[in-house]
SELO-190308 format. One record per residue: residue number from 1; residue in one letter; z, x, y of N, C-alpha, C in turn. Coordinates in nm, 3 decimals, always signed. Last residue first. Example, Ala and Ser with C-alpha at 12.3 -4.5 7.8 and 13.67 -1.06 7.14 Angstrom:
(2, "s", (+0.708, +1.285, -0.225), (+0.714, +1.367, -0.106), (+0.787, +1.290, +0.003)) (1, "a", (+0.780, +1.319, -0.569), (+0.780, +1.230, -0.450), (+0.780, +1.320, -0.330)) 
//
This chain:
(119, "e", (-1.221, -0.055, -4.580), (-1.083, +0.065, -4.600), (-0.992, -0.009, -4.510)) (118, "y", (-1.430, -0.225, -4.587), (-1.383, -0.181, -4.713), (-1.277, -0.101, -4.698)) (117, "y", (-1.465, -0.270, -4.276), (-1.443, -0.406, -4.381), (-1.404, -0.352, -4.506)) (116, "m", (-1.499, -0.027, -4.136), (-1.425, -0.128, -4.117), (-1.374, -0.248, -4.195)) (115, "e", (-1.639, +0.116, -4.319), (-1.517, +0.187, -4.266), (-1.415, +0.039, -4.218)) (114, "e", (-1.883, -0.026, -4.292), (-1.841, -0.004, -4.433), (-1.679, +0.066, -4.383)) (113, "l", (-1.958, -0.007, -4.018), (-1.904, -0.152, -4.092), (-1.855, -0.133, -4.212)) (112, "m", (-2.003, +0.272, -4.029), (-1.901, +0.213, -3.940), (-1.843, +0.078, -4.012)) (111, "e", (-2.209, +0.251, -4.177), (-2.122, +0.320, -4.236), (-1.973, +0.281, -4.144)) (110, "d", (-2.430, +0.100, -4.001), (-2.358, +0.074, -4.164), (-2.226, +0.120, -4.207)) (109, "f", (-2.435, +0.272, -3.791), (-2.384, +0.137, -3.785), (-2.324, +0.091, -3.923)) (108, "s", (-2.402, +0.624, -3.853), (-2.439, +0.497, -3.867), (-2.381, +0.374, -3.835)) (107, "e", (-2.233, +0.856, -3.668), (-2.225, +0.811, -3.773), (-2.323, +0.686, -3.769)) (106, "g", (-2.223, +0.977, -3.403), (-2.238, +1.067, -3.497), (-2.248, +0.992, -3.664)) (105, "y", (-2.243, +0.791, -3.164), (-2.110, +0.816, -3.224), (-2.079, +0.919, -3.357)) (104, "i", (-2.507, +0.832, -3.072), (-2.407, +0.791, -2.975), (-2.284, +0.845, -3.041)) (103, "e", (-2.680, +0.880, -3.291), (-2.728, +0.940, -3.175), (-2.591, +0.921, -3.085)) (102, "e", (-2.604, +0.659, -3.462), (-2.590, +0.788, -3.503), (-2.599, +0.893, -3.368)) (101, "s", (-2.678, +0.431, -3.320), (-2.547, +0.471, -3.345), (-2.549, +0.605, -3.387)) (100, "v", (-2.979, +0.466, -3.326), (-2.886, +0.472, -3.202), (-2.726, +0.492, -3.227)) (99, "q", (-3.022, +0.439, -3.633), (-3.050, +0.555, -3.535), (-2.962, +0.567, -3.430)) (98, "n", (-2.894, +0.183, -3.651), (-2.847, +0.255, -3.723), (-2.887, +0.395, -3.635)) (97, "l", (-3.082, +0.032, -3.517), (-2.977, +0.028, -3.446), (-2.896, +0.114, -3.530)) (96, "y", (-3.305, +0.097, -3.627), (-3.327, +0.162, -3.502), (-3.158, +0.123, -3.452)) (95, "d", (-3.281, -0.056, -3.891), (-3.293, +0.085, -3.886), (-3.272, +0.173, -3.738)) (94, "r", (-3.216, -0.313, -3.780), (-3.116, -0.239, -3.818), (-3.140, -0.085, -3.847)) (93, "y", (-3.512, -0.349, -3.724), (-3.391, -0.364, -3.626), (-3.277, -0.297, -3.686)) (92, "q", (-3.619, -0.338, -3.962), (-3.657, -0.240, -3.842), (-3.568, -0.269, -3.767)) (91, "p", (-3.515, -0.544, -4.122), (-3.489, -0.405, -4.151), (-3.526, -0.332, -4.029)) (90, "d", (-3.319, -0.815, -3.977), (-3.452, -0.752, -3.976), (-3.435, -0.603, -3.996)) (89, "g", (-3.058, -0.924, -3.991), (-3.125, -0.931, -4.112), (-3.298, -0.850, -4.130)) (88, "m", (-2.982, -0.909, -3.721), (-2.942, -0.810, -3.797), (-2.998, -0.826, -3.960)) (87, "m", (-3.127, -1.118, -3.610), (-3.179, -0.970, -3.544), (-3.099, -0.860, -3.686)) (86, "q", (-3.022, -1.291, -3.698), (-3.155, -1.296, -3.733), (-3.192, -1.133, -3.725)) (85, "f", (-2.751, -1.308, -3.625), (-2.749, -1.315, -3.742), (-2.924, -1.265, -3.772)) (84, "s", (-2.831, -1.321, -3.291), (-2.773, -1.203, -3.355), (-2.775, -1.178, -3.521)) (83, "f", (-2.935, -1.577, -3.285), (-3.023, -1.481, -3.269), (-2.958, -1.335, -3.290)) (82, "v", (-2.709, -1.748, -3.367), (-2.818, -1.728, -3.426), (-2.938, -1.634, -3.447)) (81, "l", (-2.533, -1.629, -3.146), (-2.486, -1.639, -3.292), (-2.598, -1.652, -3.377)) (80, "a", (-2.704, -1.767, -2.921), (-2.675, -1.601, -2.938), (-2.631, -1.567, -3.101)) (79, "i", (-2.716, -1.993, -2.969), (-2.840, -1.939, -2.952), (-2.807, -1.803, -2.968)) (78, "v", (-2.427, -2.084, -2.943), (-2.483, -2.109, -3.060), (-2.625, -1.997, -3.085)) (77, "f", (-2.359, -2.005, -2.689), (-2.286, -1.930, -2.762), (-2.369, -1.944, -2.878)) (76, "i", (-2.534, -2.183, -2.511), (-2.575, -2.026, -2.524), (-2.514, -1.969, -2.624)) (75, "i", (-2.409, -2.435, -2.625), (-2.564, -2.390, -2.640), (-2.597, -2.282, -2.660)) (74, "l", (-2.146, -2.395, -2.488), (-2.190, -2.401, -2.646), (-2.353, -2.373, -2.694)) (73, "a", (-2.278, -2.388, -2.217), (-2.142, -2.247, -2.274), (-2.199, -2.276, -2.407)) (72, "l", (-2.318, -2.626, -2.179), (-2.435, -2.535, -2.128), (-2.384, -2.381, -2.241)) (71, "v", (-2.091, -2.757, -2.242), (-2.220, -2.825, -2.299), (-2.320, -2.672, -2.305)) (70, "l", (-1.961, -2.707, -2.001), (-1.929, -2.675, -2.115), (-2.033, -2.704, -2.228)) (69, "g", (-2.120, -2.781, -1.816), (-2.081, -2.670, -1.821), (-2.065, -2.601, -1.933)) (68, "i", (-2.123, -3.071, -1.857), (-2.263, -2.993, -1.856), (-2.251, -2.836, -1.874)) (67, "v", (-1.838, -3.129, -1.818), (-1.871, -3.141, -1.943), (-2.029, -3.064, -1.984)) (66, "s", (-1.851, -3.058, -1.536), (-1.733, -2.992, -1.624), (-1.791, -3.034, -1.811)) (65, "t", (-1.992, -3.245, -1.433), (-2.025, -3.131, -1.426), (-1.942, -3.011, -1.512)) (64, "i", (-1.847, -3.488, -1.504), (-1.969, -3.469, -1.535), (-2.016, -3.321, -1.555)) (63, "i", (-1.588, -3.482, -1.388), (-1.622, -3.487, -1.519), (-1.747, -3.432, -1.561)) (62, "g", (-1.689, -3.422, -1.122), (-1.598, -3.331, -1.168), (-1.635, -3.339, -1.321)) (61, "l", (-1.811, -3.706, -1.056), (-1.893, -3.550, -1.048), (-1.798, -3.457, -1.118)) (60, "i", (-1.573, -3.874, -1.102), (-1.698, -3.881, -1.201), (-1.801, -3.760, -1.213)) (59, "l", (-1.421, -3.811, -0.881), (-1.412, -3.767, -1.031), (-1.481, -3.811, -1.097)) (58, "d", (-1.600, -3.880, -0.674), (-1.602, -3.725, -0.682), (-1.524, -3.723, -0.809)) (57, "n", (-1.634, -4.139, -0.751), (-1.767, -4.080, -0.738), (-1.708, -3.944, -0.720)) (56, "e", (-1.342, -4.262, -0.908), (-1.399, -4.248, -0.794), (-1.523, -4.164, -0.800)) (55, "m", (-1.221, -4.480, -1.150), (-1.349, -4.382, -1.138), (-1.369, -4.369, -0.961)) (54, "k", (-0.885, -4.558, -1.138), (-1.028, -4.595, -1.105), (-1.119, -4.498, -1.103)) (53, "q", (-0.632, -4.487, -1.214), (-0.696, -4.599, -1.290), (-0.807, -4.631, -1.187)) (52, "g", (-0.472, -4.277, -1.100), (-0.554, -4.331, -1.023), (-0.579, -4.510, -1.092)) (51, "k", (-0.371, -4.124, -1.321), (-0.304, -4.155, -1.217), (-0.359, -4.278, -1.142)) (50, "r", (-0.619, -4.110, -1.503), (-0.479, -4.209, -1.555), (-0.373, -4.237, -1.446)) (49, "y", (-0.788, -4.003, -1.374), (-0.816, -4.116, -1.421), (-0.681, -4.248, -1.440)) (48, "a", (-0.657, -3.749, -1.350), (-0.671, -3.805, -1.231), (-0.734, -3.961, -1.266)) (47, "l", (-0.606, -3.659, -1.613), (-0.507, -3.692, -1.504), (-0.548, -3.769, -1.398)) (46, "i", (-0.917, -3.628, -1.661), (-0.816, -3.743, -1.750), (-0.685, -3.769, -1.673)) (45, "g", (-0.956, -3.437, -1.488), (-1.036, -3.576, -1.489), (-0.956, -3.670, -1.565)) (44, "f", (-0.810, -3.214, -1.604), (-0.794, -3.300, -1.461), (-0.856, -3.391, -1.446)) (43, "i", (-0.947, -3.204, -1.858), (-0.810, -3.235, -1.844), (-0.778, -3.270, -1.668)) (42, "i", (-1.218, -3.111, -1.737), (-1.182, -3.241, -1.821), (-1.062, -3.296, -1.805)) (41, "g", (-1.150, -2.874, -1.612), (-1.217, -2.978, -1.549), (-1.183, -3.115, -1.619)) (40, "l", (-1.054, -2.730, -1.874), (-0.963, -2.777, -1.724), (-1.010, -2.880, -1.656)) (39, "s", (-1.297, -2.721, -1.991), (-1.191, -2.782, -2.046), (-1.061, -2.787, -1.960)) (38, "g", (-1.449, -2.565, -1.800), (-1.489, -2.699, -1.843), (-1.388, -2.767, -1.926)) (37, "f", (-1.309, -2.320, -1.779), (-1.325, -2.400, -1.659), (-1.369, -2.582, -1.719)) (36, "i", (-1.325, -2.220, -2.052), (-1.179, -2.249, -1.978), (-1.204, -2.358, -1.878)) (35, "m", (-1.596, -2.214, -2.080), (-1.541, -2.297, -2.142), (-1.399, -2.348, -2.128)) (34, "s", (-1.640, -2.024, -1.877), (-1.716, -2.156, -1.862), (-1.638, -2.274, -1.970)) (33, "f", (-1.524, -1.793, -1.978), (-1.484, -1.858, -1.846), (-1.536, -2.000, -1.845)) (32, "i", (-1.691, -1.771, -2.223), (-1.528, -1.790, -2.236), (-1.508, -1.861, -2.084)) (31, "i", (-1.949, -1.717, -2.140), (-1.891, -1.821, -2.247), (-1.777, -1.887, -2.210)) (30, "t", (-2.133, -1.695, -1.874), (-1.998, -1.601, -1.949), (-1.986, -1.709, -2.023)) (29, "c", (-2.284, -1.870, -1.787), (-2.356, -1.758, -1.875), (-2.243, -1.643, -1.947)) (28, "s", (-2.147, -2.078, -1.678), (-2.172, -2.076, -1.777), (-2.252, -1.987, -1.869)) (27, "s", (-2.047, -2.045, -1.393), (-2.021, -1.949, -1.499), (-2.083, -1.989, -1.621)) (26, "l", (-2.099, -2.259, -1.290), (-2.178, -2.166, -1.223), (-2.150, -2.026, -1.364)) (25, "l", (-2.020, -2.473, -1.415), (-2.155, -2.474, -1.410), (-2.194, -2.338, -1.363)) (24, "s", (-1.734, -2.417, -1.393), (-1.777, -2.435, -1.532), (-1.923, -2.420, -1.525)) (23, "l", (-1.717, -2.443, -1.091), (-1.677, -2.318, -1.170), (-1.745, -2.311, -1.319)) (22, "v", (-1.748, -2.761, -1.115), (-1.826, -2.650, -1.056), (-1.840, -2.503, -1.076)) (21, "g", (-1.515, -2.826, -1.252), (-1.638, -2.869, -1.292), (-1.767, -2.749, -1.234)) (20, "m", (-1.322, -2.762, -1.100), (-1.327, -2.643, -1.222), (-1.494, -2.676, -1.272)) (19, "l", (-1.368, -2.854, -0.890), (-1.381, -2.730, -0.864), (-1.390, -2.696, -0.994)) (18, "v", (-1.320, -3.132, -0.969), (-1.438, -3.107, -0.935), (-1.436, -2.963, -0.899)) (17, "c", (-1.045, -3.146, -1.031), (-1.127, -3.146, -1.129), (-1.302, -3.108, -1.092)) (16, "p", (-0.915, -3.056, -0.791), (-0.918, -2.943, -0.911), (-1.041, -2.985, -1.009)) (15, "a", (-0.976, -3.291, -0.674), (-1.029, -3.170, -0.598), (-1.030, -3.064, -0.715)) (14, "i", (-0.829, -3.483, -0.824), (-0.990, -3.471, -0.818), (-1.042, -3.364, -0.761)) (13, "f", (-0.532, -3.481, -0.843), (-0.622, -3.404, -0.951), (-0.776, -3.421, -0.954)) (12, "p", (-0.427, -3.602, -0.658), (-0.432, -3.450, -0.637), (-0.496, -3.413, -0.765)) (11, "n", (-0.449, -3.881, -0.474), (-0.491, -3.855, -0.624), (-0.511, -3.698, -0.619)) (10, "k", (-0.488, -4.012, -0.242), (-0.341, -4.002, -0.299), (-0.366, -3.931, -0.457)) (9, "r", (-0.684, -3.934, +0.039), (-0.650, -3.916, -0.119), (-0.530, -3.910, -0.148)) (8, "n", (-0.819, -4.081, +0.281), (-0.690, -4.092, +0.222), (-0.701, -4.053, +0.074)) (7, "p", (-1.073, -3.872, +0.425), (-1.028, -3.969, +0.346), (-0.912, -3.963, +0.300)) (6, "t", (-1.094, -3.792, +0.786), (-1.063, -3.722, +0.640), (-1.025, -3.868, +0.545)) (5, "t", (-1.164, -3.963, +1.014), (-1.239, -3.841, +0.966), (-1.239, -3.764, +0.818)) (4, "q", (-1.117, -4.290, +1.054), (-1.090, -4.183, +0.979), (-1.182, -4.084, +0.953)) (3, "y", (-1.196, -4.462, +1.357), (-1.250, -4.402, +1.221), (-1.156, -4.285, +1.187)) (2, "d", (-1.101, -4.766, +1.518), (-1.044, -4.643, +1.426), (-1.110, -4.584, +1.313)) (1, "m", (-1.185, -4.910, +1.780), (-1.207, -4.901, +1.613), (-1.152, -4.758, +1.598)) 
//
């Protein structure tokens, strides 16, 4: 009997798809990297499917991890965006932000915003 120790892979896009999917999951807290890795993983998955025309288990794993990493990054981004708008609307937080900004930069946060947007 002749056993092969390594599978005979003819599709070179499967390994990068799985790698990008895992990197997308691992970097889901850093939104930008996770979106880049997840998008690349999905692109490599589509290329692997087009080349092989058969969905192997590794390819399915790569696509699923890429999509999950991309969705996690989007969820974290939306949550951060919502919380930042809620915090900026809170008068106590805005006063604290102005106080810290005056201590560090010498002018309040509201003054810096006025300089950026109105001048």
